[in-house]
N, C-alpha and C positions, 0 to 999 in steps of 0.2 A: 504494500500500499504506499503511495506517495504521501510524504509528510505534508502537513499544512504549511510548514515553512517553505518548502520547495514549491508548492502550488502558488503561494503568494509571490514568491520570487519569479515564477514563470509568467503569472498574470501581470506583474509590474513591468516586465521586460517587453511584452507583446506590443507591437504596433500594428493594429488591425489592417491598415492599407498595405503593409508588407506582406502579411499572410495572404490576403485576398488577391494581391496582384500575382501570386503564384498560380492562380486558377482563373482569374477574370481580367480582361483588359479594362483598365480604368483611365479616365481622363479627369483632369481637375475642373470643377465648376465652383467658383468662389472658394469658401474654405473647405468645402467637401469634395469628394470624388464620385463620379458616376460611371456606370457601365451597363451592359446588357445583363439582365438577371440570369444567373445559372440554373435557377430553380423553376423557370417557366419560359415559354417561348415569347419573345417580344422583339419588335423591331425598333422601338423608341426606348432609349434607356430610362429605366425607372428604379434601378438598383443603386442605392445611395450609401456611400461609406463616410462616416463622420470620424476623422482622426482625432479631433479634440476629445470626443467622448468614447472613443474606441469601440464603436458599435457600427453595425450595418442595418439597413432596412430597405426592403423592396416595396415601393409604394404601388406596385402592380399586383403581386401575389400575397403580399403581407409577411413573408419570411423576414425574420429579424433576430438580432442577438449580437453577441460578442464573437471574438475569433474562435473560442472553443465551440460555441453553437454553430458557427460556419462549418468548421471541419467535421462535426458530428452529422451535420445535415448533408453536406456536399460529398464527403468521403465515406460516409456511413461508418465513422470512427465511434468507439465507445468513449466515455469521458476520459478514462486513463490513457487511451490510445491518443486522443487529441492532445492531452498534456505532454505526453512523450514526444509527439511530433513537434510541438512548439519548443520543447526543452532542447531538442536536437537542433532546430532551426537557430535558436539563440544561444547555443553552447552552454546550456545550464546543466550542471551535474545534478542528477536526481537522487534525493535521500529517500530511502524507503524504510518502513518498519515491518517486522514480521507479522503476518496475520496470526491471530489466535486461532485455535481449532474451531471455535464457535463461528468466528468470522469466515474461516475457509468453508465450513459446512453450510453457511448461509450464502455463500457466492452464487452467482447466477449460474443456471444450468448451461447457459451458452458458453461461458468461460471454461467450464468442465469439458464440454465436447471439443472445444478448441484444443485443450491440453491433450486429450486422448488422440486427436488427429495428428497433433505435432509428434507425439510418441510414435504413432503408426508411420509417419513420414520418415522419421529417423530409423525406424526398423527396416522400411523397404529400401532406403538408401544404403544402409549398411549391408543388406542382403545383396545389393547390386554391386557395391564397390569392394566389399571385404570378404566375400566368399568365392570360392573357386567356381561353384555352379553360376552365381550371379555373373561373374566376369566372363565365363565362357558362353553362356546362354543369352542373358538379357543385355549385358553391356556390349557384347558383340552385335546383338541386334540393333541396338541404338547406333553403333558405329557404322554398321552396314547402311543405315538409313542416313548417314552423313553428319550425325550429331557429334559436337565436341563436348568434352567434359564440363566446360564452363556452362554450356547450354543446358546440359542435363541437370546440373545443380541448380541453375537459375529457375527452371520450371518444375523442380521437385520430382524428377522422374525416379523410378525405383523398380523393385523386383520383389514379387511374392512367390516363393518357392511352392512347388506342388506338394505341400506337406499338410497334414490334417489340421493341426492346431498349434503351429509354431508361434504365431502372434499371440494367441491366448496364453500360452505358457509363458512367454516373456512378459505380458501384461500382468499376469498373477505374480510372477517373481518380482516385479518392480513396484507392486502395490497399486496398479490400475484397476479401476472398477470394470468387472466383466459386463455389469449392467449397461455401463456407458458405451462399451464396445458394441453391445447389441444394438443400442439406440442409434449409434452412427453407422450401423451396418457393416462394422468391421468383422463381426462374427455372425454365426447363424442364430436364429431366434431362440434356440434352446441353449445357446453358449457352449456347444460341444465342438464346433470346428470354425476355422477361419472362413470368411466369406470369399476373399480373394485368394486364389491358389493357382499356381502355374501361369502367372500373367505378369507382363510388364505394367508398371503403374504410373498413372498420371495424377498428380496432385491438382485439385481445383482450388484456386485461392479466391478469397473475397477481395474487396476493393482495398482493404488496408494490409493485405498480404498474408493474412492468416488462412491456414488450410481449412476449408469448409467441407470438402468431400474428396472422394477419389473416383477414378475410373481405372478399369483394368482391361488390357488387351490380351486375349488368349495367345499362348505360344504354341497351341496345338493345331494340327492340320485337320482335325475331326470337324466336319462340316455341321455336325449336330450341335456342337458347342458355340454359344453366342460369341461373336467376335469381341463385343465390348459389354461389360456390365458396369453399373454405376452405384454409388452409395444412395441409399434412400434419402427422401427429404426429411429434414430435421428443422429445429429451431434456427440453426445457422446456415442451412442450405435449402434454398428454394430454386428449383431448376429454371423456372420461367423468369426468374430475376437475376440470373447469373449468365455471364458471358465468359468462356474460357479465354484466358490471357488478358482479361481487362485490367488487372493489377499491373502487369508488366507493360501494357500499352497505353495506359491513360495519359501519361506525360507526352508521349509522342503524338498521340491523337490531338491533344490540345496544341502542341507546337505547329503541327502540320495542318490543322483544321480540317481533318479528313479521317475517317474510320474505314479500314478495309475489312470486310466480313468474309470469312471462309467457312467451310463446313467442319473440318476435323481438327483434332489436337495436332497431329503432325504437320498439318498446313500451317498452323499458327507458329509452331516451334521452328520449322525450316525457314519460313519467311523472316521471323525475328532474328535468327542467327545470320541471315544474309544481310541484315541491317535495315530490313523493312519492319519496323517495330510498331507501327500504328495498326495492328491487326489483331482481330478477336474472332472467336468461332461460336456459332449457335449450337455446336455439338449435335447436329443432325436433327434438330427440332425446328419448326417453323418459328419465325420471329414473334416474340410476344410483346405486349405493351411494356411490361417490366424491363425486358432487354433493350427495347427502343429508347426508354427513359434513360438508361444507363449510357447509351450512345449520345443522346441529345444533351447530356450534361456537359459533354466535352466538345461536340461539333454538331453542325446541322448537315454535314456532307457525308453521305454513306455510299460506299462503293462495294458492290457484292460480286464475288468471284464465283463463277459456276464452271463445271467441266462441260463438255459438249453434248450431254444427253438431253435431247429435246423433251422427252416425256417428264424427266425429273425437273427441268427448268419450268415447264408449264405448271406443274404441281406447286413448285416453290413460289411462283409468281402470284398465285392466288392469295397468299398470305401477306403480301407486301403492302396492301392498301393501308394497314395500320400505320405503316412508316409515313405515308402521305398525310394521315391525320395529324401526325406529329410535326408536320411541316418540314420533314427532312428532305434534302435534295438527294434522291436516290438514283444511282447509275449502276448499270449492269455490265459485267465483262464476261465474255464467253472465252475460255481457254481453248487452245488447239485441241483437236480431237484426241482422246486417249490421255490427256494430260490433267493433272490436278495441280493446285499451287505448290505442293511439296515437290512433286517430280519436275515441274516446269522450272521452278526457280534453280533447282540443282542442275538442270540441263543447260540453261542459258545464262545463269548469274543474275545478280540483283539489278544491275543497270539495264540490261536488255528486257528483264521482266517488268520493270517499272515503265520503260518505254512502251511495251506492248499494252500494258494496262491502261496507260494514259491515251494511247492511240485507239484502242478498242472500246473504251467506255462509252455506253449509250445511255441516253436518258431512259428511265424505267418505263414510263407510260408509252413513249414512242417505240422502245424495244418491244414492249408487250403487244402493242398495236400491230407492228410489223410481223412479229413472230406468229401470232394467232390469225393474222389475216391470210397466211398461206394455207390454212386448213379451210378457208371458206370460198375458194374459187369456184364459181358457178353455182353456189348454193345460197340463195337469198335468205333462207331461214337461218342458216348458220351465221350469215353476215349480220343479220338482225340482232342475234344473240351476242355476237361480238361487239356491236355498237353499244348495246346495253351494258356489257361488261366494262367497256372502256369508260362509258359515261359514269358508271358507278364508282370507278377509280378517281375520275376527275372531280366528282362531287365530294370526295373526301377531303380535297385540298382546302385548307382554311383561307388561303390568300386569294381574293378575287381576281387580282391581276395575273397571278400565275395560272389560275383556272382559265381565264380568258386566252392566254397564250396557247395552253394545251388544246382548247376547244378549236382554235384556228388550225393548229397543226394536224390534229387528228381528223378534222373535217376534210382536209386535203388528202391525207393518206387513206382514208375510208371511202372517199368519193361521196360524202354526205354533206348536205347543206349545213353550214355553220349555225344558222338560227335554229335548225332542229336539235342540234346538240346542246345548244345553250338552253332551249326550252325544256329538254329532257333533264338536263343537270339541275336546273332550277326547281323542277319538280321534285327531284330526289332530295335536294337540300331542304325545301319546304316540308316535305314528308318527315325528314329526319328532325327538324325543329319542332314540328307538331308532336311527334312521338315523345321527345324530351319534356315538352310542356305537359303532356298527359301523364308521364311518369312522375313529374313534380306534383301535379294535382292530386294523383292517387297516393303519394307519399304522405306519412303522417307530418304533422306541423313541425316536429322536432327536426326531421330530415331536411326541411327547407331553411333551417336557421343557419347562421354563418358558422364556418368551422370552428370559430372560437367559442361558440356556445355549447359544443359537444363535450361530454365528459372526457377528461383526459385520464388515461390509465394510470398515470403517476400520482393522480390526486385521489386521496382516500375517499371512498364512497361515503363514509360516515362524517366527512367534513365538507358539505357542499358549499360552504362559504369561500372555500379556496379555489372555486372554479371561475374561469375568467369571465367577466361580464359580457353579455351580448352588446355589440356596438350599437345596435338599433335602439337599445334601451338607455343610452347614455344620458338622454335629456330628461329622464323621469325625476320627479321630486327634486331632492337636494343634490343630485349626483354631480351637477356641474361644479358646485363648490367643494364637494367631497373629492372629486377627481383633481381638482386644482390643489387641494391640500396634499394629496398623495403626490402629485407632480413635484411640489416643492420639496417634499421629503426625499424623493428619489434624486432630483437634480442637485439640490442645495442643502440637504439635511446636515452635512458635517461642516458647512460654511459658518463662520463666526460673525455675529452681529456686533455692533457698537457696544452693546451692554456687556460683551464678553461671553455670551452664551451662544450655543449653536443654533441654527435655524430650527433644528428638530426640537431642541428643548424649548424654545420660544412657542412654537406651534402647539406642541403636545401639552405643555403646561396650561395654555389658554383654552384649550378645547377638551381638557382632561374629562370634564363631566359629561361630554357628548360622545365619548368613545363608543359607548354601547348603543348609540341612536343613529348610526349611519344607515341610510337607505340601502347603499350598495354593500352587500355582505363581504365582498372581496376588499373593498377599500377600508371597511371597518376592521377586518382582520389585520391588514397591513399596518394601519395606524396603531392598533392595539399591540402588535408585535414590536413595532418601533418604540412604543412607550415602555414595554417590558425591557427592551434592549437598554434604554437609558438608565433604568434602575439597576442594571447589571454593570454600570459604568462604561458602556459602549455607545458610541454614536453611529447610527446607520449612515453609510456612505453609498456611492454608486455601485461599488463592487458587492456590496451586501445584497443588493437587489438583483444584479446581473448574475450572481452566482447562487441565488436562492435555490433551495431544494425543490421548490414547487414551480413547474413550467409556466403556470398561469402568472405568477409574480414576475418571472423573468420576461415574459412576452410583454406584459403591461409596462414594465420599466423601459423597455426599448421604445415602445410606442410613445411614452410620455417624453422621451429624450429626443425623439425623431420629428422632423418636419420636412414636408416636401418643398418648403420655402426657406429663404435665408435673406438677411439684409445684404443688399448690394454694397460692396466695399467702395464702390466708386464715388459715393456721395461724399465720403470723408477723404479718401485717398487722392481722388482726381479733382474734386470740387471744393475740398476743405469745408464741407457742409455737414457736420455730425447731427446726431439726434438732438433736438432743441429742448425737449421737455423732460427727458429722463435719460438714464444711462442705457447702454445696450442691454438686452434681455440677460445675457450671461453675467452681468455685473449688478443687475437691479434686484437682486434676491432680498435685500432689506425691505425696500418698499413693497415688493411683491408679496413677501410673506406677511407683512402687516395687513395689507389690503385684503389678501385671501383669507386670513383669519377673521377679519372684521366681516366680510361678506358671508363666510361660513356661519358665524355667530348670529348675524342678522337673520339668515335663512332658518336657523334652528328656532330662534325666538319667534319669528313669524309663524312658524309651524305651531309652537306652543300656544300662541295667541289664538290661532284658529281652533285649537283644542279647548281652550277656555271659553270661547264664544259658543262652542257647541254645548258645553256644559252649562253655561248661563242660560241658554235657551231651554235646556232640559230642566233646569231648576225652576225657571218661570212657569213652565208647563206643569210641573209638579206642585207649584206654589210653595216651594221650600225656601223661605226667606233667608234662613241661616246659610245654606249652601250658596244661594245667589249672592249674598253679601261677601262670603269668603272668595268666591271666584271672581267677583268684580275687583277686589283688592289685588288679587294675583294679576288680573288683566291690567290694572293701572300700573303696577309695578313692572311688568314686562314692557309696557309701552314707554315708561320712564327709561328702563335699560336700553331700549331700542333707540330712543332719542339721544341718550348719552353716547352710544356708539357712533351715531351719525355726527354729533358735534365733534368728537375726538378725531374722527377719520375724515371729516369734511365732506361726507356723503349726505345727500338729501334722503331722509328716511321719513316716510309718512306714517302717523300713528294709525294703528290697525283697529 
């Protein structure tokens, strides 16, 4: 476990713009930096990085947080993995403390599965490099396929001997849980034998480089034996969200702004070894939305390599419309007959291979149109079906300009009037939108709420007050003033006022009696927690909120510190015309805090006045003179207090 001291040292060293620039191209706009959001498709930058506050916020999709949050979201890191990545970047030595047996037992199942897979990887590699059988059978096989030892180790290749339970024996001897081996698919369901036997092994890594699963290729010539077998899906391995080689390729994909997609493990490894590193494999499955999302995080340009089998290509093309929905620019490359990426790159070398791929790459929709058009010659019914197929693909494209270009090109290729294609495309789009609206109408009200309103799995069910508030409800009751109080605690809570006390101390001491009367339960919880923190001798600062255990608090903190707008520096820098009536917002926390507290108290008193008026009316109705007199006195006192706040603050407050 990383010590709190090291965590603090890492967070203090981080400069968020330096972290995010490793993944996103940013340009300066005023004091902030902007770029295209890596979490959703956009053409106009709405991804905002604030170096002053060390946070990011996308005003398009709502993703927000600090550098740790960015790495967890973008790279699928765990919290410790993100800290280790940052520590490495900033050359910080990590101090760790030994976990207690209780902490170890309570650790997440995912980490346990990774540990078992790491053990298995070492076992398979030892069998490959350190045993006579491994060297003569498996290592020889890899060398015959043209692989160097460096490449073999980079991709975690290994060997599983054809022995009943060698891995199980070693696992038991070293204290690894057989139950976990069963769960990861490394052993049979009854735990009596190894699952992978007599096979060369391919480690499947997640995006952070941890081994999530394995694939094994048989060394037998028996046609009844499956050529490849894979680990089952687990908490750490979901096949339709995994691309083989994505960990090794992600940096090159970003740098070259293009992803090359192939089918097999050896295709990826051979191309990578030849210096073509921006390559991943779908491992023989049709592309899924999860896999396409992995690609789109790094590039919008996808190039798919196929061998020359027309039947296989036609089947594969049917699944590519999903890529169009993601607004990926998809190009298809047909390799020479009888070749696959592995064989062809070894035959011609990387330079000739890349030249061929660049020359032969064809736009997906136009390629599909020409390929399928060959089967329709002289058959109007088949041609009609083809037109509908192509129109269905074009309708998936979200960009209307791109759709228009394809309609024009395909109309010419198909010898069909362009207006007819446009009309059919619009029909499909209209039908799709109508179905979406119908699904929304049928869904329960909760499903139509903003994502922020959904229960977060990290928030305890028994504590609904710590669930993020719905944005559409922000204007209810006293929430404007409550939100402003929390904003000041987040942004300026640790700042010192002229009286020598912090902003947090000033605010919370003045509204102490109202801590239990917040309209918004999340705001009330945060204010109460900050109040308790002060009693412990600690002052809440920005990091307290950004590193809070509860994600609802973290998200709210970033929202409160982010703005799509900023003051133009030109007024002062170019025209020497600063703000005339107050300091800039970041320096105005003194006046800001006092005004916010006054407004908060005014709203609470006005609320109490309305309650008193209701009680007075009830007392009149019941003809209870004693109660009526008592409530009238309270009402007069409340109005006096209201007037006094108005006089001190300079605000006009009307008696209620």
